[in-house]
C-alpha positions in Angstrom: 103.7 86.0 113.0 101.0 86.4 110.0 97.8 84.6 110.0 95.6 84.6 107.2 91.8 83.6 107.2 90.1 82.8 103.7 87.2 84.2 103.0 85.4 83.7 99.3 83.2 85.9 97.5 82.5 84.8 94.5 80.8 87.9 92.1 79.4 87.0 88.9 77.9 89.9 86.8 76.1 88.4 83.8 75.0 91.8 82.4 77.7 94.8 82.0 76.7 97.6 84.5 74.6 100.3 83.1 76.2 103.1 85.3 79.4 102.2 83.7 79.2 105.6 82.5 79.4 107.2 85.8 82.7 105.5 87.0 84.9 108.1 85.3 86.6 107.7 81.9 89.3 105.8 82.7 91.7 104.4 80.4 91.0 100.3 80.6 94.0 100.1 78.0 96.5 101.1 81.2 96.5 98.6 83.8 96.1 101.9 86.4 93.1 102.5 84.3 91.7 98.9 84.6 91.8 99.3 88.6 90.3 102.4 89.0 87.6 101.7 86.9 87.0 98.2 88.7 87.2 100.0 91.9 84.5 102.5 90.7 82.1 100.6 89.0 82.4 96.7 90.5 79.7 96.6 93.5 81.6 94.3 95.4 84.9 96.3 94.7 83.4 99.4 95.3 81.5 98.9 98.8 84.5 96.8 100.6 87.9 97.7 99.3 89.6 101.0 99.5 93.3 101.7 98.6 95.3 98.6 96.9 99.0 97.8 96.9 101.1 95.2 95.1 98.8 95.7 92.3 99.6 93.1 89.4 97.4 92.7 85.9 97.6 90.0 83.5 96.0 90.1 80.4 95.2 88.0 77.7 92.5 86.8 74.7 90.6 83.6 74.4 88.4 83.2 71.3 88.3 87.0 70.5 87.4 88.1 74.0 89.5 90.3 75.9 90.6 89.1 79.5 91.9 90.2 82.4 93.2 89.0 85.9 93.7 91.5 88.6 96.0 90.6 91.9 96.1 93.0 94.8 96.2 93.7 98.5 93.8 96.2 99.4 92.7 97.8 102.6 89.3 97.4 104.3 87.0 100.2 103.8 85.4 101.7 106.8 87.2 98.9 108.5 85.5 99.0 112.2 88.7 99.3 115.2 88.0 95.9 116.7 89.0 94.6 113.2 92.2 96.0 112.9 94.1 93.2 113.4 92.7 92.2 109.9 93.0 95.1 107.7 93.5 94.1 104.4 92.3 91.5 101.7 94.2 89.6 98.9 92.1 89.7 96.3 92.2 87.9 92.8 89.7 89.0 90.1 89.1 88.1 86.7 86.9 89.2 83.7 86.6 90.6 80.7 87.7 94.0 79.0 84.2 94.2 77.3 85.2 97.3 75.0 86.9 100.8 75.3 85.2 101.9 78.0 83.7 98.7 79.7 85.2 95.9 81.8 83.4 93.4 83.9 84.4 91.1 86.9 83.6 87.9 86.2 84.7 85.7 89.3 86.5 87.2 92.5 88.2 85.5 95.5 89.2 87.7 98.6 91.4 86.5 101.1 91.7 88.1 104.4 94.8 88.9 105.8 95.8 89.0 109.5 98.8 90.6 111.3 97.8 88.9 114.9 
């Protein structure tokens, strides 16, 4: 039986992260590059999430603004042994691709995925 507990984390970033250059020179034009960049630069993703699977990226544009929606199931970074029955978060994040080297998560929902 698979049980899902929901924990909602909403993260808004109103200014581009000043340490974007430290996140590496990922190619934001590719879905893999966007995921790598966000896992390194977004505060919540970098501190909470480890490796991701079942990754889906949808891109769109509205009034000249490039948008993305990223969905994935990601392992919880440094998950304590007593919480191993809930090893993953199902993440649904959306945001903007601000330029060729900067993307910003504007909203994120994380659902805890448990196996017991």
